[in-house]
N, C-alpha and C positions, 0 to 999 in steps of 0.2 A: 460352571465357568472353567474354561481350559486353563492349564497351568501357565501357558504363555500365549496370550492372545492380544489382538488389536482390533478395534472397530473403526470403520470408515463411515462417516456420517454424510448423508445427503444435505446439501445446502438448500435452505427454504426461505431465506430472508430477501425480500425486495427484489425478486427476480434473479437472485444469484444462482449461477449454473456451474460454477467451477467445482472441481473435486480435488482434494489434496493428494490422493494416491490413485493413479491410473492402473489398469490391469497389469501392465508390464512391471510396475513397481510393487503391486500386490504380490506378484510371483516372487519378487525378491524377499518380501516378508515371509512368504511360505517357505522358501528355501532356507531362511534363517531360523526356521522352527516355530514360527508363529501360526496359530490358528487365526485366519483372517476373516472377520465378519464385515460384510458390506451391506449397508442399508439399501434396500431395493430401489433402483432408479438413480443411485448416487452419481453415475457417470453419464446419464442420458444427455445432459446438456453439452457434453464434450464428445459426443458420438462414441462413447464407451458403454456397451450394453451389459446387462446382468450376465448374459452368456459369456461375454469376454472375461468377466471376473471369475466366473465358474471355471472356465478353461485355465485361468491363471492359478487355480487352487483355492479360491475364496469360497465362502459360503454366503449366499444371499439371505438376508434376514429382514424382519420387520423393523420399523422405527424403534419400537419398544425394546426389542432384543438387541438392536445395535447399541442403544444407550446403556442397557442393563447387563448385557452379556459379557462385557469386558470392563476391567478397571482402567484400561489404557485406550482412550478414545481420541480420535483425530478428526478435526474439521479443517476447512479452509478459513472461513471467517468465524468471528465470535458468535456464540449462541444468541438467539433472540429471546425476548421475554417468554415466548411460547415454549422455549426449551429449558427455561430455568428450573422447572420441576425435576428434570433429569440429573441435576447437579447434586452431589452428595459427598459426604466424607469418604475418603479412600479413592475417589475418582481422580485420575491423572488425565487432564484434558489439555490438548494442544490445539492452537489456532493462531491465526493472525488476529490478535485481540484488539490492539490499540485501545486498551482499557483506560488509559490515562485521560481520555476525553469522554468517557462514558461512565458517569457515577452509578447509574442504575445497574449496569453490568458488574462493576467492581463490588458494589454492595451485595449483589446476588452471589458472586464468587465467595466473598468473605462469609456471608451468612450460611452458605451451604457447606463450608469446610473443604471445598474443592481445591486440589493442588493444580493450579493452572500455569501453563507454560506458553509464553508468547513467542512465536517464531521470529518476530521482528527484533527480539532482544537476544536471540541465540548468538553468542559471541565466541569466536574461535580464540585459542590461546594467543594468537598474534594480533588480536584486537579487531578483526574483521567481523562484519555482520552479513554473512553470505545469503541468508534465506530471503531477505527483502530485495535482493538485486533484480531478479527478473521482473517483478511487478513494478519496481521503480523505473526500469528501462522501458517497459510497455507504456507506463504513464507518460513518460517524457515524449515518446513517439506519438502517442495519441493526442497529447496536448497540441502538437503542431498540426496534426490532421484535423482536429476539431476547429482550431483557429482558421486553418485554410478554408474549411467549408463555410464557416460563419462570416468570413470576409465578403461573401457574395452580397451584392446590393439588395437583392430581394429578401435577404434575411437581416436587413438593416446594417450590413457591413459596409465598408468603404468602397467595395467594388474592385479591390486589388487582388490579382491572382498571385498566390503565394508560390511562385515558380518563376524561373527566368524565361524571358521572351526577347527575341531580337528587337533592338531599338527602344526597349522599355527599361527604365531605371529599375534595378532589382528591388524587390520588397525588402524591408528591414525588419529583422527579428532580434529582440533583445532577450537574453536568457540570464536570469539572476541565479547563480549557483552552477556548480560544475561537478556535482556528484553523479550518481547513477542516472537520476531522472534528468538533471540539467544537461549532462553530457549527451544523453540520447536525444533530447530535444534539439540541441545545437547541431548535432550531426545530421539529424533528419531534415531540419530546415536548410542546412547547407547543401544537402544532397538534392533538394528541390530547386536550388539555385538562388536562395535568399542571401542577402548580405547579413551575416550573423555576428553579433557582439555578445560575448559572455562576460558578465561582471562577477567579481569575487573579491574577497578580503585578504586572503592569504597569498602573498606575492609568490612564494616558492611553489606552492601547490598549483597556483594559476599558471605559472610558467611551465610546470610539468604537463598540465592539461593542454596548454597551447601547442606543445610539441607533438601531441597526439591527435590534434584536430587541425590539419592544414586548411587554410582558407578561412578560418574562424578568427576574428579579432578578439583579443582578451584584454580587459582593462580592470584596474583596481577600482572598486566600487566606492567612490567618494560621492558626497551629495551633489557636487558640481557635475561630475561625470554622469551620475544617474539621471539628473534632470535633463542634460543634453541628449542622452541616448533615448530616454523614454519619450521625450517630446517628438523625436524623429521616427519612432517605431510604428510599424503597422501591427506588430504582435509583440506582446511582452509575456514571457513565461516565467512565473515565479517558482523557483525550485530550490529554495534554501532547505537545509537539512531538517529544521524543526521550527515551528512557529507556535508560540503558546501565549499564555495570559500576560506574561511579562516581556514579550518580545517587542522591541521598539518599532513604531511605525516606520516604513521605508518609503512607500509611494502613497502619499497622502491625498486628500481630496483636491487640494489646490493643483497638484501636479496632474492628477487624472483629468481635471477640467481643461488642462492645456494640451492634452494628447490629441492626436488626429481624430476627427469625428469618424465613427465607424471602425476604429481600431479595436483590438481584442486583447484582454488580459486573461490568461489562464493560470490559476493558482494550483499548481501540482502538489504543493506541500500539504494543503488541506489541514491546517493546524487548528488550534483551539483559541477562543477569544478573538479579539480584533486583530491581534498579531501584526505582521509586517505589511499587510495589504488591507488597511482599515475600510476601504470603500466596498469591500465584500461584507455585506450584512447578512448573508445566508449562503448555504451550500446550494448547488443545483443538482439535477438528476439527469440520467441518460436521456429520458424522454423530453425534458425541458432543460437543455444544457446551458443556456445563457439567459441573462437579463441585462438590461441597459441601465447604466448610471452615468450621468453627465455626458451622454453621447458616446460612451465607450461600452462595448459588450464585455460582460464579466462571466467567466466560466470557472466553476469550482466543484467538480464532481468527485465525491468520495468513492473510493474503490473503482476508479476509472477502468482498470483492466477487466472488471467484471463484464464489460461489454464484448470482450473477445475470449470467452471461456475456453474454446478449443485451444487457442494459442497459449493462453496464460497457464492452463493446467499442464500442457506439454512442456512449458518452460520451467515450471516449478517442481513438478512431481519427481523427475529424475534427479534434480539437485537436492531436494529436501529428504528423500527417502533414506540415504545412508545415515544421515544425522538422526532420523527418527528410529531406525533400526538400532543404532547404538544407544539411543535414549531408552528404547523398550528393553533392551538387554540390561541396561543399568538398573532399571526398576525391578527386573526379575532376579538378577544375580548380585546386585549391589556393586556392580562395576562402576567406576567413575565415568561420567559423561559430562565433562566440564562445559562444553559448548551449550548443551541443553540446560544445564544447571543455571547458567547465566540468564536464561530466559524465564525462570520461575517468577511469577508475579504475585500469586497468593498461595498460602499453605496453611491449611487447617484453621482458617479464620483470621489469619494475620496477613498484612501486606508484606511481600517478600522482595520488592524491587523499589529502589529509591525513586525512580521516575513516577511510579504509580502513587507513592506516598506524597511526593512533592506536588503533583497535580491535584490530588484530592484535597490536600491541605490548603493550597492556594485558591482553588476555584470553588470548592464546595464545602469547605469546613471539615475539620477532622472528626467531629463527634460521631456522625453516622457511619463513618467508614472504618474507624479503628475498632477492630474486634480481635482481642488477644486471648 
């Protein structure tokens, strides 16, 4: 095993084709003194070949060597059950884990002694979470595109075109939340010509967002406002920051029943438990993105950006690589890497992040998860 090395793993779960480090960024690792191991075929889904990685200074290796050949291993998404056998004490593993909703994964991390780092929890000293931004923005944009497609009448939609047309009343889109995903959804819908309303609860932040989104109406999300806007909507995009087991319901069954027939709700948050949109009783997938409840189409695709691996990888890899190089150097030389340290979720058999512990305790019980 090289003194300073990093392994890039090929994604193999449920058709996932993204890659966390592209050849251009693999070259940055090489220039920083890392031996770069890349599992064969890791970049194929993004049009990055093994030869591209070789030209960048990487070494193409088998699955086994990619997992075993370095103690610093990077993926895009969390390992699947078929990869749990590779986890071990001394392994530093980075990924977009979202482990708070996956007890099987959390238990595997704990039982293996793996030191796991979740990119979504990497937090800068000024309190920002930069690594989740591109995927959130892509999710917001795709939410509008999915809704626009499924409004077609032959797909059981209302037959409304989600775009402006002369002499036709503009379609109405309601976006709940104005973070990275919500803002992207609102701007995309507005660019298509929709009448867009964004709902939020923080008056000052909502005012600040309104100043950055000309043509978008912004309102404080009260029950009365929510009911009025949702009943008039052709599309509702739910994009609150987090939805979990104790999040109060927001758009209940009674309100969904009063929505326009053939309208669409897209849940971008994709949280845990019944959450703020309780008429979603299951997630959907890219190949079957919607189902109908009470005459309204429901779309809740986990990892929505996975359908555009070329774009998603090119949005994420250049952003994340400097943080990962700093992280790798900190592991090798003991230098501080506070942004990455905030992302640690498990360490040597213990839970190391309050969100992981909170969710495991609330949803699944503490006994199987606590390993100290």
